[in-house]
N, C-alpha and C positions, 0 to 999 in steps of 0.2 A: 100270320097263321090264324086260321079260323078257330072260333070258339069250340067247335066240335072236335078239332084236332087236339087242341089244348086239353080238353076234358078227357079225350081218349088217352093222351100221353100221361096225364095225372092218374087216371084210373089204372093204366098199365103199370105205372110205377108202384102204386099202392098194392095191387094184386101181386106183382112180382116180388116186392119186399116181403110180404107175408109168406108167400110160397118159399122164398129163398131162406127166410129165417127159420121156418118150421120144417122144411123138407130138404131143399137143395143143399144147404150148407151141412146139415147132418149127414146126408148121403155122401157128399164129397169127403168129409172127414173120415168116414168109415171105409171108403174104397180107394182114396188117393194114396198112392205109394211113392210119390215123388219127393222132391227136395222141399224141406220145410220153409226155405227162403222164398219159394215161389208160390206158396199157398195164398198169400194175400193178393198178389196180382191175378192169380187164377180165379179167386173168388170174385174179384171186381169184374173181370172179363165175363165170367159166367152170369153175374147179376145183369150186366149190360145185355148180353145175349138173350137172357130170359125176358128182360123187359122189352127188348126189341121184338122178340117173337110174340109176346102177348099183345103188344101194340099192333103188330102186323095182323094178328088174328082178329082183333077188334076192327081194324080197317077193312079186312077182307069180308067180315060179316056185314058191316054197315055199308061199305061203298064198293066192294069187289075190286079194290085197287090198293096198291102198296106204294108208298113214297120212296123214290130213289135214294134219298139220304139215309133213310132207315135201313134199306138193303145194304148200303155201303158200310154203315156203322156195324150192322149185324155181321157182315162178311169179315171185317177187320177184327172184331172181337172174337168171332168164331175161329179165325185163323190163329190168333194169339192163344186162345184156350187150347186148341188142338196141339199147337207146338209145345206148350207146357205139359199137356197130358202125355204126349208121345215121347218127348225128349227131356222133360224136366226131372227125370228120376236120377237118383245117385247111380254111380257105376255099379254094375252087377257082375257077379262071377260067372254064372252059367250063361251060355250063349244061344243054344238052339233047343227047340222043343218040337221035334218033327211029328209027334202024334199027340193024341189027347192024353193029358197027364192026370188022370183021375177026374172024375166028375164031382168034385167037391163044390160047395156053395160059392166060395170065392172065385173059383175058376169060371163057373157058369155066369156069375155077375160080370166078370171081365169080358167074356164073350158077348154077352148082351150089350154091354156098354160099347164095345167095338162096333157092333151092328148099329146101334142108335147114333153114335157119334159121327158115323160116316154117311148118314142119310142126307144131310145137306149137300154133300158133294154131288149127289145125283142131279141136283138142279144145274150144276155147272156143265153136265154132259147132256142136257135136255135136247140139244139140237143134233146130237149124234144118232146114228142108227143103233138099234138094240145090240147087234153083234159088235159094233165098234165100241159102244159103251162098256160091254163086258170085257173086251180086251184092254181098254184103257183103265178100267177099274182094277183089274188084276195087276196090270203093270204099276199103277200108282201105289196100291197096297204093298206090292212086292218091293218097290223102292223104299217105302216107309220101313218095312221090316228089315231090309238090308241095311238101311241107315242106322236103325236101332242096334243091329248086330255089330256093325262096324264101330259105332261110338260107345258101345257097351251101355246104352241107356234103355235097353229093352231086350226082349227075347224074340228071336226069330221063331214064330209060332205059326204053324200051318192053319190052325183054327182062327187066328187073327186075320189071315188072308181070306179065308172063307167068309168070316163074319163081316169084315170090311167090304168085301165085294157084294155080299147080300145087302148090306146097308146102303151102298151106293145104288144098287139095283132098285131097292125100295124107294129111295128118293127120286130116282129116274121115273119110276112108275107113278108115284104120287104127283110129280110135276106134270105128267101127261094126263092124269085123271082130274086134277084140280086146275081150273083155268082162272087166271087172274092177270091183271095188267099192272105194269110198274108205271106209276105216274111221275113225270119228271118235275 
């Protein structure tokens, strides 16, 4: 490993830890409504995701390239964090929320988080046409909502479908706007 990569990784770890300690962990503790047994694995996964993202940003700025192992680690940690966020909740009583349920602050934060959390999925659809990406996005988010409804681990919410689809579309657009290559 080159000295530049080692320094980038160390810098990423330090920046990530500081951001995580002061911002990310506080934010998650305020908005996470899932099982308390899953909070530690979720926090570890989010710290890894955050560090990998910062490392990738540093590499993109300095070299216009991203290392494949970093992408793989990021993908695995992201998938784990999303699984915990989407299905790591305790069983809930109510099942469906067909329309906007009041525009309170907590609900708006949940909508924004749904949008943000699904942005990376847009990268997976980068080789699809725009119309196909929209259909696949709606089907994917619809499957997640149906699984949450069936398992009683979430609420079938129309706004979640809209926000998730917009998040994937945003990631898709960003992928086409920002060009970089993955270094093997």
